[in-house]
N, C-alpha and C positions, 0 to 999 in steps of 0.2 A: 553203790558201794555194798559189798556183801559182808555180813557178819555171821558168826556161827552161834546157834542156839545151844546152851549148856543142857545137861541132863535135868537140871532143875528148872529149865525154861528161861534162864537168864540170857540176856545179850549184853555186849559191851558196845557202847556208843563211842565211836572213834574220837580221840582227843580233839582233832580239828573241828569236828562238829559240836562237841561239848563247848569248846571255846566260842565258836561262832554264835551259838544260841544261848550262851550264858548258863549252861547247865552245870551246876555244882552239886556236890553231895548233899542230899536232903531236899533238893529242888523236886517239886511235884510235876509229874508229866501225866498226860492222859494218852491211853492207847485207843485209837478210833478205828472201827471196822467200817470201811467204805465199800462193802459188798465185795469182798475178796482182796482188798488192799488194806493193809494195816499201816497206820500212821502214828508216830509219836509226836504229840503236840505239848509244848510247855504250857502249864496251867498259869493263867494270869490271875493273881490274887483278886483284883477288883477290875473286871472287864469293862465296866461302865467308865471308870476313871481312866483306864488305859486307852479307851477309844474316844475320850473327850477331845474335841478339837480336830478330829481326823477329817471331817467334812467342812470345816470352817474355811471360808473364802473371803476374798475382798469384796465380791459383788453380792448384791441382794438377789435372790432367786425371784422374789416377787417383782422387783423392779425390772429385771430382765424379761419376765413374762409380760408385763405391761408394755414395755418397749416393743417386743415382738408383736403383740396384738396391734399396737399402733401402726407398725410398718405394714402388717398384713392388711389392715383396714385401708391405709393409703394406697397400697398396691391394687386392692380391689376397686377402690373408687376411680383410680386412674385407668385401669384396664377394662373395666366392665361397665362403662357408662352406656346407658341406653339413650339413643337419640339420634 
């Protein structure tokens, strides 16, 4: 989507994108330079709280690792017996 830069360096973010990303007057955004690509990123007031629970799942990672180790050990004992 193309927008035009004003003489003062202003751009207008199209209404559909403002609505999609909840950008209202006074909302703070960050302009990020990714080595030749500029991105406009909404600022999250409390990024820790906003990210809380993102990685939460039903399964325990530790339990999954223990089970995987048990299966590997059984596989090794079955397939690599010397005798």
